[in-house]
C-alpha positions as CSV (number, residue, x, y, z in Angstrom):
1,M,-14.2,-6.7,11.1
2,E,-11.5,-7.6,13.5
3,I,-9.0,-4.8,14.1
4,K,-5.6,-6.2,15.2
5,E,-3.7,-3.5,17.0
6,H,0.1,-3.3,17.3
7,F,0.6,0.4,18.1
8,L,3.9,2.2,17.6
9,S,5.4,4.2,20.4
10,P,3.6,7.6,20.7
11,K,6.8,9.3,19.6
12,Q,6.7,7.5,16.3
13,Y,3.4,9.1,15.0
14,F,1.3,12.2,15.4
15,A,-1.9,11.7,17.5
16,G,-4.1,14.0,15.5
17,P,-7.0,13.8,15.0
18,T,-7.1,15.0,11.4
19,K,-9.9,14.8,8.8
20,K,-9.0,12.0,6.4
21,E,-9.7,12.8,2.7
22,W,-7.4,10.5,0.8
23,V,-6.4,6.8,0.9
24,F,-2.9,5.8,-0.3
25,L,-1.9,2.3,-1.2
26,H,1.8,1.2,-0.8
27,H,3.7,-2.0,-0.6
28,T,6.5,-2.5,1.8
29,A,9.3,-3.9,-0.4
30,G,9.8,-6.3,2.4
31,W,8.9,-9.5,4.2
32,D,5.5,-11.0,5.0
33,N,5.0,-10.1,8.7
34,P,3.2,-6.9,9.4
35,I,4.1,-6.9,13.1
36,Q,7.7,-7.0,12.1
37,T,7.3,-4.1,9.7
38,I,5.8,-2.0,12.5
39,D,8.5,-3.0,14.9
40,I,11.2,-1.9,12.4
41,W,9.4,1.5,12.2
42,N,9.4,1.7,16.0
43,R,13.2,1.0,16.2
44,D,14.4,3.3,13.4
45,T,15.7,6.8,13.8
46,Q,14.0,8.3,10.8
47,G,11.2,10.0,12.7
48,Q,7.5,9.5,12.4
49,I,7.4,7.4,9.2
50,A,4.7,4.8,9.1
51,T,1.2,4.0,7.7
52,E,-1.9,3.4,9.8
53,F,-2.4,-0.1,8.4
54,V,-0.1,-2.9,7.3
55,L,-1.4,-6.0,5.5
56,G,0.6,-9.2,5.9
57,G,1.4,-11.5,2.9
58,P,2.6,-15.0,2.0
59,S,6.0,-16.1,3.0
60,I,8.6,-16.7,0.3
61,K,10.5,-19.1,2.5
62,N,7.8,-21.6,3.4
63,K,4.2,-22.6,2.7
64,E,2.8,-21.7,6.1
65,H,1.7,-18.2,5.2
66,V,0.6,-17.4,8.7
67,W,0.5,-13.6,8.0
68,D,-1.2,-13.7,4.6
69,G,-4.2,-11.4,4.7
70,V,-3.7,-10.3,8.3
71,M,-4.3,-6.5,8.6
72,V,-2.7,-4.7,11.6
73,Q,-3.3,-1.1,12.7
74,A,0.0,0.7,13.6
75,F,-1.5,3.7,15.5
76,P,-4.9,4.9,16.7
77,T,-7.6,6.2,14.4
78,G,-7.2,9.8,13.6
79,G,-3.5,9.8,13.9
80,Y,-1.0,10.2,11.0
81,A,2.7,9.7,10.1
82,W,4.8,10.7,7.2
83,H,4.3,8.1,4.5
84,L,4.4,9.9,1.1
85,G,7.8,11.6,1.0
86,T,6.3,14.6,-0.8
87,G,7.0,17.3,1.8
88,N,4.8,18.8,4.6
89,N,1.4,19.1,2.9
90,S,-2.2,18.3,3.6
91,M,-2.1,14.9,1.9
92,H,0.3,13.6,4.7
93,K,-1.9,14.8,7.5
94,N,-5.2,14.0,6.0
95,S,-4.6,10.7,4.3
96,V,-4.8,7.0,5.4
97,G,-1.9,4.8,4.3
98,I,-2.1,1.1,3.8
99,E,1.2,-0.9,3.3
100,V,0.9,-4.3,1.6
101,C,3.7,-6.7,2.5
102,N,5.2,-7.4,-0.9
103,F,8.7,-7.4,-2.4
104,G,7.9,-5.7,-5.6
105,Q,9.9,-6.3,-8.7
106,V,11.5,-9.7,-9.4
107,V,14.6,-10.0,-11.6
108,N,15.8,-13.5,-12.7
109,G,13.6,-15.1,-10.0
110,L,15.1,-13.0,-7.2
111,N,13.8,-10.1,-5.2
112,Y,15.8,-7.0,-4.7
113,V,17.7,-8.5,-1.7
114,K,18.6,-11.5,-3.9
115,V,16.3,-14.0,-2.2
116,P,14.5,-16.4,-4.6
117,V,10.8,-15.9,-5.0
118,P,8.7,-19.1,-5.5
119,A,7.5,-19.4,-9.1
120,D,3.8,-19.5,-8.0
121,Q,4.3,-16.1,-6.3
122,I,5.7,-14.4,-9.4
123,V,3.4,-12.5,-11.8
124,K,4.3,-11.4,-15.3
125,L,2.6,-8.2,-16.4
126,D,1.4,-7.8,-20.0
127,K,4.0,-5.0,-20.4
128,P,6.7,-3.5,-18.2
129,F,5.7,-1.2,-15.4
130,R,8.3,1.4,-14.4
131,G,11.1,-0.7,-15.9
132,H,10.0,-4.2,-14.7
133,Q,7.7,-6.9,-16.0
134,F,8.0,-9.5,-13.3
135,F,6.7,-8.8,-9.7
136,H,6.1,-10.6,-6.4
137,K,2.4,-11.4,-6.7
138,Y,-0.2,-9.9,-4.5
139,S,-2.0,-12.9,-3.0
140,D,-5.7,-13.7,-3.4
141,K,-6.1,-13.2,0.4
142,Q,-4.3,-9.9,0.3
143,I,-6.6,-8.5,-2.4
144,K,-9.7,-9.8,-0.7
145,V,-8.8,-8.2,2.6
146,L,-7.5,-5.1,1.0
147,K,-10.9,-4.5,-0.6
148,E,-12.6,-5.0,2.8
149,W,-10.4,-2.5,4.5
150,I,-10.6,0.1,1.7
151,L,-14.4,0.0,2.1
152,F,-14.1,0.1,5.9
153,I,-11.9,3.2,5.7
154,A,-14.1,4.7,3.1
155,K,-17.1,4.4,5.4
156,R,-15.2,5.3,8.6
157,D,-13.7,8.5,7.2
158,S,-16.3,9.4,4.5
159,I,-13.9,9.1,1.6
160,D,-15.1,8.3,-1.9
161,V,-12.7,5.6,-3.0
162,T,-14.1,5.4,-6.5
163,K,-12.5,8.8,-7.1
164,G,-8.8,9.2,-8.1
165,L,-7.1,6.0,-9.3
166,V,-10.3,4.1,-10.1
167,E,-11.4,6.9,-12.4
168,L,-8.1,7.0,-14.2
169,I,-8.2,3.2,-14.7
170,K,-11.5,3.6,-16.4
171,T,-10.3,6.4,-18.7
172,K,-6.6,5.7,-19.3
173,G,-6.2,2.0,-18.6
174,A,-4.5,0.3,-15.7
175,H,-0.9,0.8,-16.6
176,A,-1.3,4.4,-17.5
177,A,-3.3,5.0,-14.3
178,F,-0.8,3.4,-12.0
179,D,2.1,5.2,-13.8
180,F,0.3,8.5,-13.6
181,F,2.3,11.0,-11.7
182,D,1.1,14.5,-10.8
183,L,1.4,15.7,-7.2
184,A,-0.8,18.8,-7.7
185,Y,-3.5,16.8,-9.4
186,C,-3.7,14.2,-6.6
187,A,-3.7,17.0,-4.0
188,S,-6.7,18.5,-5.7
189,H,-8.5,15.3,-6.4
190,K,-9.4,13.5,-3.1
191,G,-10.0,9.8,-3.1
192,L,-7.9,6.7,-3.6
193,W,-4.4,6.8,-5.0
194,T,-1.1,4.8,-4.9
195,H,2.3,5.9,-3.8
196,T,3.4,5.8,-7.5
197,N,0.9,8.6,-8.3
198,V,2.8,11.1,-6.1
199,R,6.3,9.8,-6.4
200,K,7.9,9.1,-9.8
201,D,10.8,7.2,-8.2
202,K,8.5,4.6,-6.6
203,I,7.2,1.3,-8.0
204,D,4.6,0.5,-5.3
205,M,2.0,-0.5,-6.2
206,F,1.9,-2.2,-9.6
207,P,-1.1,-3.0,-11.9
208,Q,-1.6,-6.7,-11.3
209,K,-4.7,-7.8,-13.1
210,E,-6.5,-9.1,-9.9
211,L,-5.7,-5.9,-8.0
212,V,-7.1,-3.8,-10.9
213,E,-10.3,-5.9,-11.0
214,M,-10.7,-5.4,-7.3
215,L,-10.3,-1.7,-7.5
216,L,-12.8,-1.5,-10.3
217,S,-15.3,-3.4,-8.2
218,L,-15.3,-0.8,-5.3
């Protein structure tokens, strides 16, 4: 697999190395370009906030989609940055974060910055998730590449990604699993989770059917 590197300034992450025991999935609530996302992190004044990987998505402005499915590494293997917002705990230091470029909820055809989202990039869930039923769709390329990288990270860092969220999907169903929130439970159950599982105020990620099917195939 090709690893495209676009590393942050050393002051924007912690070098580590640390032993990785969790994988956390996020989406950016932003534009399609992963390089741009990393550059924004590099310029901000919020400290070492980032994820190791950022996955590009389809553009909502044109049909070129040059970044769709492009995975970029933001800092060297073994490093870490604050990406959960749950305080200074072991999950921060010992987890791998993947950000998927996606705008999240869609209301009346508009994303949260009031830019229209093309109809073919909008998905309607079978029931609302954290107050919303329409979302910016994760693309087929994103889901395919995300699976490849989850498996790559699982092998690289010896993490059992069938534990955690996948187990909950099988026992509780997709909506309940993605909406599940219990910081202590996630801390004591290593494996694969989403940001929603440790932050009740977050929507990323949402239980799109194709994403759920991919996770169940891990």
